[in-house]
Structures are given as structure tokens and as C-alpha cells.
C-alpha positions, -999 to +999 in steps of 0.1 A: +304+086-211+292+100-178+258+101-161+229+084-178+196+093-161+178+061-172+204+040-155+204+059-122+193+040-091+166+067-083+152+064-118+152+026-118+134+025-084+108+050-096+104+030-129+100-003-110+075+013-086+054+026-115+052-007-134+045-026-101+016-002-094+003-005-129+004-043-126-016-041-094-041-016-109-047-040-138-053-069-115-076-049-093-097-032-120-123-060-122-130-054-085-134-016-088-104-011-065-071+007-068-037-002-055-042+024-027-075+007-018-056-026-015-030-011+008-057+003+031-078-029+032-048-051+040-036-027+067-071-026+083-072-064+083-039-065+102-046-037+127-079-030+144-090+003+158-068+027+139-077+063+137-078+079+103-046+098+112-029+066+123-040+048+091-025+077+071+008+073+089+008+035+086+001+036+048+022+067+040-008+085+024-016+121+029-045+125+052-066+144+026-060+117+000-068+090+025-101+107+032-111+105-004-100+068-007-120+060+025-150+077+011-149+053-019-143+022+002-171+032+026-195+036-004-186+001-015-193-012+021-157-023+026-148+000+055-166+019+082-157+051+100-171+059+135-164+089+157-139+083+184-156+082+218-135+109+236-127+129+205-155+135+180-131+151+155-112+118+152-126+087+134-118+051+140-116+032+107-125-005+106-128-030+078-163-045+074-170-082+071-174-076+033-140-059+031-124-087+052-136-113+027-113-097+001-082-101+022-071-135+009-077-125-027-057-092-022-028-111-006-028-138-033-029-111-060+001-094-044+020-126-042+013-133-079+024-098-090+056-100-069+064-135-082+062-121-117+082-091-108+110-110-090+111-139-115+147-150-120+160-137-086+172-163-061+159-164-026+192-148-015+189-120-041+153-113-030+164-110+007+193-087-003+170-065-024+146-063+005+174-054+029+188-028+005+154-011-001+148-010+037+182+006+042+175+032+016+142+040+033+158+042+068+187+064+055+162+089+040+136+086+067+161+098+093+167+130+074+133+144+081 
């Protein structure tokens, strides 16, 4: 029989990622937000005073893409960028009170999507899956 691309681990990870992202996008559509916006808002609610560069590193977004996403979030009044005191080329990104109000909703939405995605897995299986994905990440991260 041999290799079947649609059963390869890499393909299945990509496929799962795509359907998860689509599920999030559908849930976020009524709020005019994307999955990337959700990631940014949650990260900013967890960490204060991040520069745009630090936020890009924390969220694994390219800095140019992050700039466009922040433009949209800023227009919606959900984030604010201010020039860093000692480096006017760098910006500090903060979540606004309006953006912070969305935090609980975004977290609940994430929990609901993941409950749906992981339905049928035991607590042990969920922990094992998390550990395996973290190991895959660490193995490949170290090759940079």
C-alpha cells in the first residue's frame, strides 16, 4: 500500500488546524473579529506593556501582518499603540477597556470550540495530545 498523504501526521495536523481556525472564525464573525484578533486580544489581556515586536514574537505572527491586524483592532477601539518613551520607533500595545470587556467572551468561545473538537477524548488523552503537540513544537523549534 505505502504512503497515503491524507493519513500522514503532518497533513492531519494541518487539516485539524484549518477546521479549528474555521470554527473560531465562524464564532467570531458576529463580532467582526478574526481568529488572529482573538489571539492578540487574549495575549494583551494576559501581558501588559508589550512592544509590537514582542507581541509578534508571543503570538507567532509576522510583524508586518501584525501591524495590519493592530490597525483594524485600533479602529475598533480594542487596542491602543503608543510610542515607547526611549525609542520612538517602537510602540507599546495595550488592550483598551473596551477590548478587555471581550476577554471572558473570547475565552468561553475558545473553551466551547475546544470542547467540540476534543469530544470523545478522555482527560488523559487530552493531556497526552497536548504533550505530544508540545514535543513536536519543541523538536522543530530547536532546528532554527
